[in-house]
C-alpha positions as CSV (number, residue, x, y, z in Angstrom):
1,M,0.0,0.0,0.0
2,D,1.5,3.3,-1.1
3,K,1.4,6.4,1.0
4,S,-0.9,9.3,-0.1
5,E,0.7,12.4,-1.5
6,S,-0.1,14.4,1.6
7,A,1.3,11.8,4.0
8,Y,4.5,12.6,5.9
9,K,7.6,11.0,4.3
10,T,10.8,9.7,5.9
11,I,14.2,11.1,5.1
12,G,14.9,8.0,2.9
13,E,11.7,8.5,0.9
14,V,12.6,12.2,0.5
15,A,16.1,11.3,-0.8
16,K,14.4,9.1,-3.4
17,I,11.9,11.8,-4.3
18,L,14.8,14.3,-4.8
19,K,16.7,11.7,-6.8
20,L,19.8,12.0,-4.7
21,Q,22.5,9.7,-6.1
22,A,23.0,6.5,-4.1
23,N,26.6,5.5,-3.3
24,K,28.2,2.3,-4.5
25,K,26.5,0.3,-1.8
26,G,23.1,1.6,-2.8
27,I,22.7,3.8,0.3
28,L,20.9,7.0,-0.3
29,P,22.8,10.2,0.9
30,T,20.4,11.3,3.6
31,H,23.3,13.2,5.2
32,V,22.8,15.8,2.4
33,I,19.3,16.5,3.5
34,R,20.4,16.7,7.2
35,F,23.1,19.2,6.1
36,W,20.6,21.4,4.3
37,E,18.4,21.4,7.4
38,K,21.3,22.9,9.3
39,Q,22.0,25.5,6.6
40,F,18.5,26.6,5.8
41,K,16.2,27.6,8.7
42,Q,13.1,27.2,6.5
43,I,13.6,23.4,6.3
44,K,11.8,22.1,9.4
45,P,10.9,18.4,9.4
46,K,8.8,16.9,12.2
47,I,11.1,15.0,14.5
48,L,9.4,12.1,16.3
49,N,10.1,8.7,17.8
50,S,13.8,8.5,18.6
51,N,14.8,11.4,16.3
52,R,13.2,10.1,13.1
53,R,12.5,12.9,10.6
54,Y,9.2,13.2,8.8
55,Y,8.7,15.7,6.0
56,D,5.5,17.2,4.7
57,E,4.7,18.3,1.2
58,K,5.6,21.9,1.8
59,T,9.1,21.0,3.2
60,I,9.7,18.5,0.3
61,N,8.9,21.2,-2.2
62,L,11.3,23.5,-0.4
63,L,14.0,20.8,-0.5
64,K,13.4,20.4,-4.3
65,K,13.9,24.1,-4.7
66,V,17.1,24.1,-2.7
67,K,18.4,21.1,-4.7
68,F,17.6,22.8,-8.0
69,L,19.3,26.1,-7.0
70,L,22.4,24.3,-5.6
71,K,22.9,21.5,-8.0
72,E,21.4,22.6,-11.3
73,Q,21.8,26.3,-11.1
74,G,25.2,26.2,-9.4
75,M,24.4,28.7,-6.7
76,T,26.2,28.9,-3.4
77,I,24.6,28.2,-0.1
78,N,24.7,31.9,0.7
79,G,23.0,32.7,-2.6
80,V,20.2,30.2,-1.9
81,K,19.8,31.6,1.6
82,K,19.3,35.1,0.2
83,I,16.6,33.8,-2.2
84,L,14.8,31.9,0.5
85,N,14.9,34.8,2.9
86,N,13.5,37.1,0.3
87,E,10.7,34.9,-0.9
88,A,8.1,37.7,-0.7
89,S,10.1,40.0,-2.8
90,L,10.7,37.3,-5.4
91,E,7.0,36.7,-5.7
92,L,6.5,40.5,-6.2
93,D,9.2,40.6,-8.9
94,E,7.6,37.6,-10.7
95,I,4.2,39.4,-10.7
96,A,5.8,42.6,-12.0
97,D,7.7,40.6,-14.7
98,K,4.4,39.0,-15.8
99,S,2.6,42.3,-16.0
100,I,5.4,43.8,-18.1
101,R,5.2,40.8,-20.5
102,A,1.4,41.2,-20.6
103,E,1.8,44.9,-21.4
104,N,4.3,44.1,-24.2
105,L,1.9,41.5,-25.6
106,K,-0.9,44.0,-25.5
107,K,1.2,46.6,-27.5
108,K,2.1,43.9,-30.1
109,L,-1.6,42.9,-30.5
110,I,-2.5,46.5,-31.0
111,K,0.2,47.0,-33.6
112,I,-0.9,43.8,-35.4
113,S,-4.6,45.0,-35.3
114,K,-3.6,48.3,-37.0
115,I,-1.6,46.5,-39.7
116,I,-4.7,44.2,-40.4
117,K,-7.0,47.3,-40.6
118,N,-4.6,49.0,-43.0
119,L,-4.5,45.9,-45.2
120,K,-8.3,45.9,-45.6
């Protein structure tokens, strides 16, 4: 029986979800996740029964973001910390960027509309 998507996951399950590379013995590198917990205050797993870590969907998504920024974008830990600490400003920047793109699209559509009218 599989766990539902909203169920808490163990650190081993999270390592699989993040597709962290297993070592030669097939052991997943859960130490990476523990290291990220120490570096990024936003990563807060539930710690229950003899220090076992359990991660909710929000925390897993945050770990995915951290992995993407560190491993795929090549950012430093300090760079990722700045991004995570300024999450609200990033959302505002994204909204502003979308509105700028929408305005540019609107201008292009008006221009195309005028060209079509002139062709008639």
